[in-house]
Structure formats: C-alpha cells, structure tokens
All heavy atoms as an XYZ file, in Angstrom:
633
protein
N     -12.974     -7.989    -18.351
C     -11.918     -7.027    -18.524
C     -12.378     -5.630    -18.208
O     -13.524     -5.379    -17.868
N     -11.503     -4.674    -18.301
C     -11.827     -3.287    -17.967
C     -12.722     -2.640    -19.013
O     -13.232     -1.556    -18.796
C     -10.551     -2.470    -17.785
O      -9.812     -2.457    -18.984
N     -12.933     -3.301    -20.155
C     -13.812     -2.756    -21.187
C     -15.263     -3.183    -20.992
O     -16.123     -2.819    -21.776
C     -13.337     -3.191    -22.573
C     -11.992     -2.567    -22.919
O     -11.698     -1.484    -22.385
O     -11.247     -3.165    -23.700
N     -15.541     -3.979    -19.957
C     -16.912     -4.412    -19.704
C     -17.782     -3.210    -19.377
O     -17.336     -2.239    -18.777
C     -16.966     -5.385    -18.517
C     -16.264     -6.694    -18.800
O     -16.047     -6.995    -19.991
O     -15.923     -7.394    -17.843
N     -19.047     -3.297    -19.787
C     -19.990     -2.235    -19.471
C     -20.397     -2.376    -18.014
O     -20.755     -3.464    -17.564
C     -21.228     -2.307    -20.388
C     -20.808     -2.028    -21.815
C     -22.303     -1.345    -19.922
C     -21.920     -2.219    -22.828
N     -20.330     -1.290    -17.276
C     -20.712     -1.279    -15.874
C     -22.097     -0.667    -15.799
O     -22.287      0.506    -16.092
C     -19.703     -0.478    -15.032
C     -18.314     -1.105    -15.147
C     -20.141     -0.432    -13.580
C     -17.205     -0.291    -14.540
N     -23.076     -1.461    -15.400
C     -24.468     -1.034    -15.480
C     -24.952     -0.286    -14.242
O     -25.770      0.602    -14.350
C     -25.364     -2.239    -15.733
N     -24.487     -0.647    -13.069
C     -25.015     -0.023    -11.856
C     -23.926      0.286    -10.856
O     -22.755     -0.007    -11.071
N     -24.340      0.878     -9.753
C     -23.406      1.253     -8.698
C     -23.207      0.125     -7.702
O     -24.107     -0.674     -7.475
C     -23.941      2.465     -7.927
C     -23.928      3.716     -8.752
O     -23.067      3.893     -9.592
N     -24.879      4.589     -8.519
N     -22.030      0.101     -7.070
C     -21.828     -0.822     -5.961
C     -22.671     -0.336     -4.791
O     -22.879      0.860     -4.608
C     -20.343     -0.943     -5.562
C     -19.527     -1.544     -6.685
C     -19.764      0.368     -5.125
N     -23.179     -1.266     -4.006
C     -24.037     -0.937     -2.877
C     -23.570     -1.702     -1.649
O     -23.745     -2.918     -1.574
C     -25.489     -1.302     -3.208
O     -26.330     -1.009     -2.116
N     -22.901     -0.987     -0.737
C     -22.351     -1.594      0.480
C     -21.537     -2.840      0.136
O     -21.703     -3.903      0.705
C     -23.465     -1.930      1.477
C     -24.192     -0.729      2.018
C     -23.316      0.048      2.975
C     -24.085      1.225      3.558
N     -23.264      2.029      4.428
N     -20.650     -2.697     -0.823
C     -19.830     -3.800     -1.329
C     -18.592     -3.967     -0.448
O     -17.754     -3.080     -0.350
C     -19.425     -3.517     -2.779
C     -18.581     -4.584     -3.392
C     -19.122     -5.829     -3.689
C     -17.249     -4.364     -3.665
C     -18.338     -6.830     -4.258
C     -16.453     -5.347     -4.236
C     -17.003     -6.573     -4.519
O     -16.224     -7.549     -5.069
N     -18.484     -5.134      0.204
C     -17.353     -5.433      1.082
C     -16.276     -6.108      0.241
O     -16.519     -7.141     -0.380
C     -17.778     -6.350      2.236
C     -18.892     -5.694      3.050
C     -16.579     -6.688      3.113
C     -19.547     -6.620      4.051
N     -15.088     -5.531      0.240
C     -13.980     -6.060     -0.543
C     -13.130     -6.950      0.363
O     -12.531     -6.471      1.324
C     -13.132     -4.922     -1.142
C     -12.000     -5.482     -1.954
C     -13.999     -4.008     -1.989
N     -13.098     -8.248      0.043
C     -12.330     -9.216      0.817
C     -11.151     -9.705     -0.014
O     -11.270     -9.847     -1.231
C     -13.211    -10.400      1.207
C     -14.434    -10.068      2.057
C     -15.299    -11.310      2.228
C     -14.018     -9.516      3.410
N     -10.020    -10.003      0.629
C      -8.873    -10.554     -0.103
C      -9.231    -11.902     -0.726
O     -10.075    -12.638     -0.202
C      -7.808    -10.726      0.983
C      -8.244     -9.855      2.113
C      -9.733     -9.779      2.042
N      -8.582    -12.225     -1.818
C      -8.812    -13.510     -2.485
C      -8.544    -14.650     -1.511
O      -7.551    -14.642     -0.775
C      -7.910    -13.628     -3.704
N      -9.447    -15.613     -1.459
C      -9.275    -16.775     -0.599
C      -9.693    -16.578      0.840
O      -9.643    -17.511      1.631
N     -10.082    -15.365      1.214
C     -10.477    -15.104      2.600
C     -11.865    -15.677      2.857
O     -12.775    -15.490      2.061
C     -10.477    -13.600      2.889
C     -10.910    -13.260      4.302
C     -10.006    -13.324      5.332
C     -12.220    -12.923      4.575
C     -10.389    -13.036      6.626
C     -12.620    -12.635      5.864
C     -11.701    -12.695      6.893
O     -12.085    -12.421      8.180
N     -12.013    -16.368      3.981
C     -13.309    -16.904      4.399
C     -13.610    -16.372      5.790
O     -12.715    -16.238      6.612
C     -13.290    -18.422      4.436
S     -13.056    -19.171      2.828
N     -14.841    -16.071      6.043
C     -15.225    -15.606      7.367
C     -15.824    -14.219      7.330
O     -16.028    -13.628      6.267
N     -16.108    -13.708      8.507
C     -16.703    -12.387      8.650
C     -15.674    -11.308      8.312
O     -14.482    -11.470      8.602
C     -17.196    -12.186     10.091
C     -18.334    -13.098     10.473
C     -19.586    -12.763      9.693
O     -19.912    -11.612      9.457
N     -20.291    -13.797      9.257
N     -16.132    -10.209      7.721
C     -15.220     -9.092      7.441
C     -14.628     -8.534      8.732
O     -15.284     -8.504      9.769
C     -16.117     -8.052      6.772
C     -17.298     -8.808      6.289
C     -17.484     -9.955      7.236
N     -13.371     -8.127      8.655
C     -12.671     -7.529      9.798
C     -12.413     -6.052      9.515
O     -12.575     -5.590      8.382
C     -11.331     -8.223     10.025
C     -11.429     -9.680     10.392
C     -10.075    -10.191     10.815
C      -9.491    -11.078      9.757
N      -8.216    -11.667     10.120
N     -11.991     -5.336     10.538
C     -11.574     -3.947     10.364
C     -10.480     -3.914      9.303
O      -9.557     -4.724      9.334
C     -11.058     -3.393     11.697
C     -10.964     -1.906     11.744
C     -12.336     -1.309     11.882
C     -12.225      0.140     12.299
N     -13.511      0.784     12.267
N     -10.622     -3.048      8.338
C      -9.658     -2.960      7.247
C     -10.163     -3.588      5.960
O      -9.605     -3.344      4.905
N     -11.206     -4.415      6.053
C     -11.864     -4.911      4.844
C     -12.847     -3.825      4.423
O     -13.908     -3.670      5.019
C     -12.596     -6.234      5.106
C     -11.677     -7.369      5.384
N     -12.071     -8.501      6.063
C     -10.371     -7.562      5.074
C     -11.064     -9.336      6.145
N     -10.019     -8.787      5.563
N     -12.476     -3.061      3.431
C     -13.207     -1.852      3.076
C     -14.599     -2.138      2.528
O     -14.822     -3.143      1.852
C     -12.411     -1.042      2.054
C     -11.023     -0.602      2.508
C     -10.377      0.271      1.434
C     -11.067      0.122      3.835
N     -15.511     -1.219      2.835
C     -16.887     -1.285      2.351
C     -17.106     -0.058      1.466
O     -17.046      1.076      1.944
C     -17.902     -1.283      3.525
C     -19.319     -1.311      2.985
C     -17.636     -2.443      4.465
N     -17.335     -0.285      0.192
C     -17.572      0.789     -0.770
C     -19.062      0.901     -1.034
O     -19.760     -0.109     -1.145
C     -16.853      0.501     -2.091
C     -15.359      0.578     -2.003
C     -14.613     -0.517     -1.586
C     -14.695      1.743     -2.337
C     -13.225     -0.449     -1.512
C     -13.311      1.818     -2.266
C     -12.584      0.723     -1.851
N     -19.550      2.141     -1.150
C     -20.969      2.357     -1.427
C     -21.132      3.558     -2.347
O     -20.548      4.615     -2.128
C     -21.740      2.600     -0.132
C     -23.236      2.650     -0.341
O     -23.743      1.976     -1.264
O     -23.911      3.361      0.415
N     -21.923      3.376     -3.407
C     -22.247      4.469     -4.323
C     -23.723      4.429     -4.668
O     -24.141      4.925     -5.706
C     -21.403      4.384     -5.585
N     -24.516      3.824     -3.792
C     -25.940      3.664     -4.053
C     -26.700      4.870     -3.501
O     -27.394      4.777     -2.484
C     -26.446      2.362     -3.448
S     -28.060      1.912     -4.060
N     -26.491      6.010     -4.131
C     -27.170      7.248     -3.762
C     -27.107      8.181     -4.965
O     -26.364      7.921     -5.917
C     -26.534      7.895     -2.529
C     -25.028      8.005     -2.586
C     -24.426      9.085     -3.207
C     -24.225      7.023     -2.030
C     -23.054      9.196     -3.273
C     -22.852      7.123     -2.088
C     -22.264      8.207     -2.709
N     -27.901      9.245     -4.914
C     -27.938     10.178     -6.032
C     -26.536     10.710     -6.323
O     -25.823     11.120     -5.426
C     -28.865     11.349     -5.709
C     -29.057     12.274     -6.876
C     -30.047     13.392     -6.591
O     -30.750     13.317     -5.570
O     -30.092     14.329     -7.387
N     -26.130     10.646     -7.537
C     -24.850     11.073     -8.086
C     -23.703     10.115     -7.776
O     -22.571     10.367     -8.147
C     -24.484     12.511     -7.673
O     -23.988     12.562     -6.349
N     -23.970      8.989     -7.118
C     -22.931      7.978     -6.932
C     -22.587      7.360     -8.277
O     -23.452      7.184     -9.126
N     -21.306      7.018     -8.490
C     -20.949      6.474     -9.804
C     -19.809      5.450     -9.762
O     -19.090      5.287    -10.729
C     -20.606      7.612    -10.781
C     -19.337      8.340    -10.411
O     -18.902      8.325     -9.269
N     -18.743      8.997    -11.377
N     -19.679      4.723     -8.664
C     -18.667      3.670     -8.581
C     -19.295      2.359     -9.039
O     -20.240      1.860     -8.434
C     -18.148      3.542     -7.149
C     -17.034      2.527     -6.924
C     -15.799      2.886     -7.749
C     -16.680      2.455     -5.444
N     -18.773      1.796    -10.125
C     -19.377      0.622    -10.723
C     -18.759     -0.697    -10.319
O     -19.428     -1.715    -10.276
N     -17.457     -0.712    -10.011
C     -16.793     -1.967     -9.663
C     -15.536     -1.675     -8.860
O     -14.881     -0.648     -9.065
C     -16.424     -2.723    -10.940
C     -15.976     -4.153    -10.684
C     -15.754     -4.905    -11.974
N     -14.313     -4.912    -12.248
C     -13.789     -4.977    -13.463
N     -14.563     -5.000    -14.520
N     -12.501     -4.999    -13.628
N     -15.203     -2.590     -7.953
C     -13.990     -2.476     -7.141
C     -13.263     -3.811     -7.199
O     -13.860     -4.856     -6.958
C     -14.321     -2.140     -5.673
C     -13.041     -2.049     -4.854
C     -15.123     -0.863     -5.564
N     -11.973     -3.780     -7.512
C     -11.135     -4.979     -7.490
C     -10.071     -4.808     -6.419
O      -9.382     -3.778     -6.361
C     -10.446     -5.193     -8.836
C     -11.410     -5.544     -9.956
O     -12.574     -5.909     -9.663
O     -10.998     -5.457    -11.128
N      -9.923     -5.819     -5.552
C      -8.896     -5.808     -4.502
C      -7.560     -6.192     -5.125
O      -7.455     -7.206     -5.811
C      -9.285     -6.814     -3.414
C      -8.291     -6.913     -2.309
N      -7.292     -7.849     -2.313
C      -8.149     -6.195     -1.178
C      -6.571     -7.692     -1.218
N      -7.079     -6.694     -0.511
N      -6.533     -5.381     -4.904
C      -5.192     -5.678     -5.390
C      -4.319     -6.092     -4.203
O      -3.780     -7.185     -4.176
C      -4.572     -4.471     -6.133
C      -5.503     -3.983     -7.252
C      -3.184     -4.816     -6.661
C      -5.808     -5.009     -8.318
N      -4.173     -5.196     -3.225
C      -3.470     -5.483     -1.969
C      -4.244     -4.788     -0.852
O      -5.237     -4.110     -1.108
C      -2.024     -4.936     -1.966
O      -2.058     -3.509     -1.932
C      -1.236     -5.404     -3.189
N      -3.747     -4.929      0.375
C      -4.408     -4.276      1.513
C      -4.526     -2.767      1.312
O      -5.459     -2.140      1.798
C      -3.633     -4.566      2.797
C      -4.218     -3.929      4.028
C      -3.402     -4.182      5.277
O      -2.332     -4.810      5.194
O      -3.836     -3.720      6.345
N      -3.591     -2.203      0.580
C      -3.559     -0.758      0.395
C      -3.833     -0.320     -1.045
O      -3.689      0.854     -1.370
C      -2.207     -0.199      0.845
C      -1.906     -0.479      2.289
C      -1.015     -1.479      2.639
C      -2.543      0.220      3.288
C      -0.746     -1.748      3.966
C      -2.294     -0.038      4.620
C      -1.395     -1.036      4.961
N      -4.201     -1.238     -1.909
C      -4.412     -0.889     -3.317
C      -5.672     -1.559     -3.858
O      -5.871     -2.769     -3.679
C      -3.206     -1.327     -4.146
C      -3.280     -0.932     -5.587
C      -2.043     -1.363     -6.369
O      -1.096     -1.911     -5.796
O      -2.050     -1.152     -7.594
N      -6.487     -0.760     -4.520
C      -7.737     -1.231     -5.124
C      -7.860     -0.601     -6.501
O      -7.460      0.532     -6.698
C      -8.947     -0.805     -4.277
C      -8.914     -1.372     -2.884
C      -8.160     -0.763     -1.890
C      -9.613     -2.519     -2.574
C      -8.113     -1.285     -0.615
C      -9.584     -3.048     -1.297
C      -8.825     -2.428     -0.323
O      -8.775     -2.958      0.940
N      -8.404     -1.341     -7.446
C      -8.757     -0.762     -8.740
C     -10.222     -0.366     -8.670
O     -11.077     -1.202     -8.341
C      -8.553     -1.759     -9.877
C      -7.103     -1.903    -10.278
O      -6.291     -1.024     -9.918
O      -6.774     -2.886    -10.970
N     -10.514      0.897     -8.944
C     -11.877      1.419     -8.902
C     -12.323      1.745    -10.322
O     -11.588      2.389    -11.073
C     -11.936      2.685     -8.040
C     -11.380      2.554     -6.628
C     -11.452      3.893     -5.908
C     -12.109      1.485     -5.854
N     -13.525      1.312    -10.672
C     -14.058      1.536    -12.001
C     -15.259      2.463    -11.888
O     -16.272      2.121    -11.286
C     -14.456      0.204    -12.655
C     -13.269     -0.694    -12.881
C     -12.805     -1.507    -11.867
C     -12.607     -0.685    -14.091
C     -11.696     -2.326    -12.064
C     -11.505     -1.498    -14.299
C     -11.044     -2.314    -13.278
N     -15.112      3.645    -12.454
C     -16.123      4.691    -12.371
C     -17.061      4.572    -13.571
O     -16.618      4.469    -14.713
C     -15.461      6.086    -12.357
C     -14.450      6.190    -11.220
C     -16.500      7.189    -12.279
C     -15.011      5.969     -9.846
N     -18.368      4.597    -13.289
C     -19.351      4.573    -14.366
C     -19.341      5.911    -15.096
O     -19.099      6.955    -14.493
C     -20.764      4.337    -13.808
C     -21.016      2.957    -13.319
C     -22.463      2.699    -12.940
N     -23.136      3.796    -12.249
C     -23.929      4.695    -12.813
N     -24.169      4.687    -14.093
N     -24.501      5.630    -12.086
N     -19.641      5.910    -16.391
C     -19.714      7.187    -17.119
C     -20.924      7.997    -16.677
O     -21.888      7.458    -16.133
C     -19.850      6.764    -18.578
C     -20.328      5.364    -18.556
C     -19.873      4.759    -17.259
N     -20.864      9.271    -16.933
C     -21.977     10.164    -16.645
C     -23.208      9.714    -17.423
O     -23.130      9.388    -18.601
C     -21.591     11.595    -17.047
C     -22.582     12.619    -16.563
O     -23.782     12.482    -16.898
O     -22.172     13.558    -15.874
N     -24.357      9.686    -16.774
C     -25.593      9.220    -17.395
C     -25.947     10.018    -18.641
O     -26.392      9.474    -19.641
C     -26.753      9.301    -16.389
O     -26.397      8.537    -15.242
C     -28.034      8.762    -16.968
N     -25.723     11.319    -18.585
C     -26.109     12.175    -19.713
C     -25.014     12.312    -20.762
O     -25.258     12.854    -21.834
C     -26.506     13.554    -19.190
S     -27.968     13.500    -18.156
N     -23.807     11.857    -20.465
C     -22.719     11.962    -21.417
C     -21.762     10.779    -21.216
O     -20.770     10.899    -20.496
C     -21.988     13.292    -21.255
C     -21.073     13.563    -22.427
O     -20.759     12.666    -23.204
N     -20.650     14.792    -22.566
N     -22.034      9.639    -21.829
C     -21.254      8.429    -21.583
C     -19.796      8.483    -22.020
O     -19.029      7.597    -21.675
C     -22.014      7.351    -22.357
C     -22.832      8.072    -23.362
C     -23.108      9.440    -22.793
N     -19.392      9.516    -22.716
C     -17.997      9.623    -23.145
C     -17.079     10.106    -22.036
O     -15.858      9.951    -22.135
C     -17.885     10.586    -24.328
C     -18.502     10.036    -25.597
C     -18.332     10.972    -26.779
N     -16.974     11.460    -26.866
C     -16.636     12.674    -27.296
N     -17.576     13.510    -27.686
N     -15.390     13.048    -27.354
N     -17.627     10.692    -20.975
C     -16.792     11.318    -19.962
C     -16.925     10.662    -18.595
O     -17.994     10.228    -18.204
C     -17.131     12.800    -19.849
C     -16.837     13.557    -21.100
C     -17.859     13.950    -21.943
C     -15.533     13.847    -21.466
C     -17.589     14.625    -23.113
C     -15.250     14.526    -22.631
C     -16.281     14.920    -23.461
N     -15.788     10.634    -17.891
C     -15.725     10.170    -16.502
C     -14.851     11.172    -15.762
O     -13.710     10.882    -15.434
C     -15.131      8.773    -16.434
C     -16.027      7.756    -17.078
C     -15.441      6.373    -17.008
N     -16.434      5.460    -17.538
C     -16.193      4.548    -18.443
N     -15.000      4.392    -18.924
N     -17.147      3.768    -18.873
N     -15.390     12.344    -15.529
C     -14.581     13.438    -14.998
C     -14.791     13.680    -13.505
O     -14.188     14.577    -12.960
C     -14.851     14.746    -15.782
C     -14.418     14.597    -17.220
C     -16.317     15.140    -15.720
N     -15.626     12.891    -12.838
C     -15.868     13.082    -11.418
C     -16.132     11.716    -10.797
O     -16.355     10.727    -11.476
C     -17.062     14.011    -11.182
C     -18.310     13.568    -11.886
C     -18.684     13.881    -13.166
C     -19.319     12.698    -11.398
N     -19.866     13.255    -13.487
C     -20.286     12.525    -12.422
C     -19.521     12.045    -10.189
C     -21.407     11.729    -12.265
C     -20.646     11.255    -10.039
C     -21.571     11.112    -11.068
N     -16.048     11.645     -9.484
C     -16.369     10.411     -8.783
C     -17.059     10.758     -7.474
O     -16.835     11.809     -6.888
C     -15.121      9.553     -8.547
C     -14.004     10.267     -7.858
C     -13.901     10.261     -6.477
C     -13.046     10.945     -8.586
C     -12.866     10.916     -5.832
C     -11.995     11.605     -7.962
C     -11.912     11.586     -6.581
N     -17.961      9.871     -7.048
C     -18.715     10.104     -5.826
C     -19.097      8.756     -5.223
O     -19.910      8.035     -5.778
C     -19.964     10.937     -6.119
C     -20.616     11.460     -4.864
O     -20.123     11.286     -3.759
N     -21.743     12.112     -5.032
N     -18.456      8.396     -4.113
C     -18.748      7.163     -3.404
C     -18.220      7.298     -1.982
O     -17.493      8.229     -1.672
C     -18.125      5.942     -4.104
C     -16.635      6.025     -4.285
C     -15.775      5.545     -3.308
C     -16.090      6.583     -5.430
C     -14.403      5.615     -3.476
C     -14.726      6.659     -5.609
C     -13.883      6.175     -4.626
N     -18.606      6.373     -1.107
C     -18.110      6.388      0.264
C     -17.288      5.128      0.524
O     -17.445      4.114     -0.151
C     -19.258      6.450      1.292
O     -20.037      5.261      1.194
C     -20.137      7.672      1.077
N     -16.410      5.217      1.533
C     -15.611      4.079      1.979
C     -15.734      4.006      3.495
O     -15.552      5.019      4.182
C     -14.124      4.232      1.583
C     -13.311      3.039      2.066
C     -13.980      4.424      0.092
N     -16.045      2.818      4.007
C     -16.180      2.606      5.450
C     -15.296      1.446      5.881
O     -14.758      0.725      5.058
C     -17.633      2.261      5.787
C     -18.640      3.308      5.398
C     -20.067      2.828      5.589
O     -20.284      1.729      6.161
O     -20.983      3.531      5.149
N     -15.188      1.260      7.191
C     -14.512      0.143      7.836
C     -12.997      0.198      7.660
O     -12.334     -0.851      7.606
C     -15.074     -1.205      7.353
C     -14.788     -2.313      8.325
O     -14.855     -2.109      9.539
N     -14.468     -3.487      7.838
N     -12.428      1.372      7.567
C     -10.971      1.496      7.457
C     -10.330      1.276      8.818
O     -10.944      1.508      9.853
C     -10.557      2.867      6.884
C     -11.097      3.062      5.492
C     -10.988      3.995      7.792
N      -9.094      0.815      8.802
C      -8.351      0.699     10.052
C      -7.271      1.770     10.068
O      -6.912      2.326      9.027
C      -7.770     -0.692     10.227
C      -6.703     -1.084      9.237
C      -6.242     -2.498      9.510
C      -5.198     -2.912      8.497
N      -4.749     -4.282      8.715
N      -6.769      2.053     11.254
C      -5.748      3.093     11.393
C      -4.547      2.786     10.494
O      -4.133      1.648     10.387
C      -5.293      3.163     12.861
C      -4.392      4.327     13.145
C      -4.071      4.454     14.622
O      -4.839      3.969     15.449
O      -3.032      5.048     14.921
N      -4.047      3.786      9.843
C      -2.898      3.759      8.937
C      -3.158      3.034      7.630
O      -2.236      2.724      6.899
C      -1.654      3.151      9.622
O      -1.735      1.740      9.689
N      -4.429      2.771      7.313
C      -4.719      2.091      6.052
C      -4.869      3.106      4.938
O      -5.566      4.072      5.042
C      -5.999      1.268      6.171
C      -6.298      0.476      4.942
C      -7.492     -0.451      5.127
O      -8.330     -0.180      5.959
N      -7.545     -1.504      4.359
C-alpha cells in the first residue's frame, strides 16, 4: 500500500503496462532518481498518460516531502 516504507530511489526503472511482454517501446517511460538529491521511491503505471509517483521523505527530516528530483526518459510525442 501507499503506507509502505520506501527505502531507496528508482534507478533507470522502465514502467511497462500490466501484461506487456517484450522490449520497451517509445512511450514506455524510464524514471531515474539514482543521483545526489534524487528522491523518487516508487512508480506505479495507471494509464499511458497517468502514473502514481511516490516521493521518499527528506533524509534529514522524514516528516516532510516538499520537493522532488528525478528524470524521465523515452517519452513519445504528445505523451
């Protein structure tokens, strides 16, 4: 559930639709937060245009999630 503790950052995580088999295609987003100040802990695919993103709390203050820092690659036009 969304109350699970998120321990680390996603690292070049390719988000594929449920049931999809095969190589990733253009539009299958690649999320990465494996760098200093990255804080994306989990990504859930909802639809082609909707994702649930779970931000890790600040290392020095676990009560707050006031910023986000991650990259997204492999987007297709109009996505």
